[in-house]
N, C-alpha and C positions, 0 to 999 in steps of 0.2 A: 891045514887046520883052519877052521872058521872062527869068526869073531866070538861066537857063543862058547867055543871050547876054551878060549883064553881066559885065564884067571885075571881079573882086574887088579891093577896095582893099588897099593894102599900108601897113605901118607900120614905121618905123625904130625899133629898140629897141637896148639895149645888147648883146643877143645877135645882132643882125643884122636883116635885113629879114624881117618876118612878114606873111603874107597873112591877110586878115580874111575871115570868112564873109560872104556876101551879107546885107545889112541891118544889119550891125554897123558902127558908126562908130568910127574910130580915137580913142584917148584923146588929148585935146589937153593942152597945157600948162595951160590954164584948168581942166580937170578935175583935173589933178594938184594944182594950187595950192589948189583948193577942198577937196580931201581934207585937205591939210596945214592949212588954216585951220580946218577943223572938228574937228581932233584936239585932245584936251585938252592944256593947257599942261604942260610938263615942266621941271624945274629945269635950269639951265645947268651947275651944279656939284653935286657930291655933297653931300647935306644932312647936317648934324650932328644927332645925336639930342638931344632936349630933356630933359636930365637936371637939371631945376631946378624948384622949386615944385611945382605940381600933378602934373606928369608925371614926377617923379623917383621911380623904382621902388625905389631903394636907401633913400630917405628913408622910404618906407612901412614898411620892415622895422625901423626904429628905434623905441625905446620912447618914448612921449610923456611928457614930464616931468610934466605935470599928472596924468595917469593913474597914473604911478608914485608921486607924492606921495599921492594918494588911497588907493592900495593900501597904502602904508606906514602911513597914518593908520588905516585899517581894521584892519590887523594889530595896531597898538599899542593900539587901543581894545578889541579882542577879548582881548588878553593882560592888560590892566589891570583886567578885571572881577573883583570880589571873588568868592571861591569860597563855597560853602555853609558851610564850616567857619570862615569869618571871616578867613582868611589873606590 
């Protein structure tokens, strides 16, 4: 029997009945479930941003207390050096 004598298969879809080309198998429920199972996981609800600790972008803009104290100590040390005139 030749390919022209074969009746093409049909597939029911949401858009209605669709004819398939010869040699093309219809998509089964197993195929559809396999695609869904292979898809990456997605959250069920909207995710909140992690604005705490290491990931807090606002915190990175703040001045570090230790660095500020060191800067103040350096400024105080540079201002308290005696001048060449002895003042």
